[in-house]
C-alpha positions in Angstrom: -1.3 -1.6 20.2 1.2 1.2 19.0 3.2 1.3 16.0 6.4 3.3 15.3 6.8 5.7 12.4 9.8 5.1 10.0 10.6 6.8 6.8 12.9 5.4 4.4 12.5 8.3 1.9 12.9 7.7 -1.9 14.3 4.2 -2.2 14.6 1.7 -5.1 12.2 -1.1 -4.8 14.4 -4.0 -4.7 16.4 -2.5 -1.8 13.0 -1.7 0.0 11.8 -5.2 -0.5 15.2 -6.7 1.0 15.0 -4.4 4.1 11.3 -5.1 4.6 12.0 -9.0 4.2 14.7 -8.9 6.7 12.6 -7.1 9.3 9.5 -9.5 8.4 11.8 -12.6 8.8 13.1 -11.1 12.1 9.7 -10.9 13.5 8.5 -14.4 12.4 11.7 -16.0 13.8 11.2 -14.4 17.1 7.7 -15.8 17.2 8.8 -19.1 16.4 11.7 -19.1 19.0 9.6 -17.4 21.9 5.9 -18.1 21.1 4.8 -17.3 24.5 7.6 -14.7 25.3 7.9 -10.8 25.0 8.6 -9.7 21.6 11.4 -7.0 21.5 10.6 -6.0 18.0 8.7 -2.8 17.4 5.4 -2.7 15.3 6.4 -0.5 12.4 4.9 1.5 9.8 7.4 2.2 7.2 6.7 5.0 4.9 8.7 5.5 1.5 8.5 6.5 -2.2 9.8 4.4 -5.0 11.2 5.3 -8.5 8.8 4.1 -11.3 8.3 0.4 -10.8 5.4 -2.1 -11.6 4.9 -5.0 -9.2 2.8 -8.2 -9.8 1.4 -10.1 -6.8 1.3 -13.9 -6.6 -2.3 -14.1 -7.9 -1.8 -11.6 -10.7 -1.7 -12.2 -14.4 1.4 -11.4 -16.4 -0.9 -10.1 -19.2 -1.9 -7.0 -17.1 1.5 -5.5 -17.8 0.7 -4.1 -21.2 4.3 -3.1 -22.3 7.4 -5.0 -23.1 10.8 -4.8 -21.4 12.0 -2.4 -23.9 9.2 0.0 -23.3 9.7 -0.4 -19.7 13.3 0.8 -19.9 12.1 3.7 -22.2 9.8 4.9 -19.3 12.7 4.4 -16.8 10.7 1.8 -15.0 11.4 -1.7 -13.6 9.1 -4.7 -12.9 9.0 -7.3 -10.1 7.0 -10.5 -9.5 6.6 -10.3 -5.8 5.0 -12.4 -2.8 2.1 -10.1 -1.8 -1.7 -10.7 -2.6 -3.3 -8.9 -5.4 -2.7 -8.4 -9.1 -0.4 -5.5 -10.8 0.0 -2.0 -9.6 2.5 0.9 -10.1 4.8 2.7 -7.6 6.4 5.8 -8.2 7.3 9.5 -7.2 4.5 11.5 -5.5 3.0 8.3 -4.1 3.0 7.4 -0.4 3.8 3.7 0.2 3.4 2.2 3.7 4.7 -1.3 4.6 3.3 -2.1 8.1 5.4 -4.7 9.6 3.1 -5.7 12.6 2.0 -8.5 14.7 -1.8 -9.1 14.1 -2.0 -11.4 17.0 -0.8 -8.5 19.3 -3.4 -6.1 17.5 -6.2 -8.9 17.9 -6.9 -8.5 14.1 -7.7 -11.1 11.5 -6.4 -10.6 8.0 -9.5 -9.3 6.7 -9.9 -6.9 9.6 -6.6 -5.6 9.1 -7.2 -4.7 5.4 -10.2 -3.2 6.3 -8.3 -1.0 8.9 -5.8 0.0 6.3 -8.5 0.9 4.1 -10.4 2.9 6.8 -7.2 5.0 7.6 -7.0 6.0 4.1 -10.8 6.9 3.9 -10.3 9.1 7.0 -7.3 10.8 5.6 -8.9 11.6 2.3 -12.1 12.9 4.4 -9.7 15.4 6.1 -9.2 16.8 2.7 -12.8 16.8 2.0 -12.5 13.9 -0.7 -15.4 11.3 0.0 -14.0 7.8 -0.5 -15.1 4.3 0.1 -14.8 0.7 -0.9 -15.7 -1.2 -3.9 -17.7 -4.5 -3.4 -15.3 -7.6 -4.0 -12.3 -5.5 -4.4 -9.6 -4.3 -1.9 -8.3 -0.8 -1.8 -9.9 2.8 -1.6 -12.1 4.1 -4.3 -13.9 7.3 -5.5 -17.3 7.2 -6.8 -17.5 3.2 -6.3 -21.3 3.2 -6.5 -21.5 5.2 -9.8 -21.3 2.8 -12.9 -18.4 4.1 -15.0 -17.1 6.5 -12.6 -15.2 4.2 -10.0 -11.5 5.2 -9.8 -8.9 3.9 -7.4 -6.8 6.2 -5.3 -5.1 3.5 -3.1 -4.0 0.1 -3.6 -3.5 -2.6 -1.1 -1.9 -6.0 -1.2 -0.5 -7.7 1.9 1.4 -10.8 3.0 1.2 -12.5 6.5 2.9 -15.3 8.1 2.6 -16.3 11.8 0.3 -13.3 12.0 3.3 -11.0 10.9 2.5 -8.6 8.1 4.5 -7.0 5.2 3.8 -5.2 2.0 0.8 -2.8 2.6 -0.7 0.3 0.8 0.2 2.7 -2.0 -1.7 6.0 -2.0 -1.5 8.2 -4.9 -0.9 11.9 -3.8 1.1 13.8 -6.5 1.4 10.4 -8.8 2.0 10.7 -12.5 -1.0 8.8 -13.5 0.2 8.3 -17.1 2.3 5.4 -15.7 -0.9 3.5 -15.3 -1.7 3.5 -18.8 0.9 0.6 -19.3 -1.2 -1.8 -16.9 -4.6 -3.0 -16.1 -4.4 -1.6 -12.6 -5.0 -4.5 -9.9 -6.2 -6.4 -12.9 -9.3 -4.3 -13.8 -9.8 -3.2 -17.4 -12.9 -1.1 -16.9 -11.8 1.1 -13.8 -9.9 4.3 -13.4 -7.2 5.7 -11.2 -6.9 9.0 -9.6 -4.7 11.0 -7.0 -5.1 13.5 -4.5 -3.6 16.3 -6.8 -6.0 15.4 -9.4 -9.1 15.5 -7.3 -8.1 18.7 -5.6 -6.6 20.3 -8.4 -3.2 21.2 -7.0 -0.2 19.4 -5.8 -0.2 18.4 -2.1 2.6 18.4 0.5 4.0 14.7 0.7 5.5 15.4 4.2 2.2 16.8 5.6 0.4 13.9 3.9 2.5 11.3 5.7 2.2 12.8 8.9 -1.7 12.9 8.6 -1.9 9.4 7.2 0.2 8.0 10.0 -1.9 9.8 12.6 -5.0 7.9 11.3 -3.2 4.5 11.0 -1.8 4.9 14.5 -5.2 6.0 16.0 -7.0 3.0 14.5 -4.4 0.5 15.7 -4.6 1.7 19.2 -8.5 1.3 19.0 -8.1 -2.4 17.7 -6.9 -3.8 21.0 
C-alpha cells in the first residue's frame, strides 16, 4: 500500500481537526456505500504544526491538565477534548504532527499493528540521527532510556481513532519543541516520566523540513512492506 504526503503547514488545531474529520468521514462513507468496490480516496499522511494547544483523549483525565483557563490564555494556548485514544498531550511549534488517514484493511493491519508501525517509523527516523529510542512496556509512543528507572522520557506521543478500518489522529514528534509547555500537564497521564525533543538530545535545532521528509520516508517504506 502506498501513502501520499500532504503538508498543511502551521494550522490552528480546530481547523485541522475539522479538515481531518471531513477526510475521515469521506473515507468511511465510501466504504459503507461501496464495501467491495474500488476506493478512489488516497491514503494520506497529513503533516502539520499547531500553535500551542493541549488535547485530551476520550480515555483521559481532566485533572492531568494542571492549569486553569486563565493560565492557558496567559500561555497563548488552547484546550480541546477530542475523540482519539490516550490521555493528555501538548502540540506546538517545532513539533511534527502526522495524521495518517488510511484504510487499515487495505494495509492488512490491525489497530495494534498499526500503532506499532507508527512507533517503528519514529524509532528508525531517530536512529538516522544517532538517537537510540524504543518502546515502554504498557505504554504507547516512543521513548528514550525506557529501560532505565527514572530516566525514561517521551519524544513522540501517539493517539489514534479508527472506524470501519479508517484511521485519523496519529503522532506528535518533538523536534524543536518548547518543552516548558509540558510542565502544565501530566504528559499522557504520567506523573513520573519526562519528555524530550530531538533538539534537546542533539544540542542544536534541527531542520523541520528535512525531518518531515525523513519521517515520511520511514512511514511510507513501512506501509509498502505491510501489504
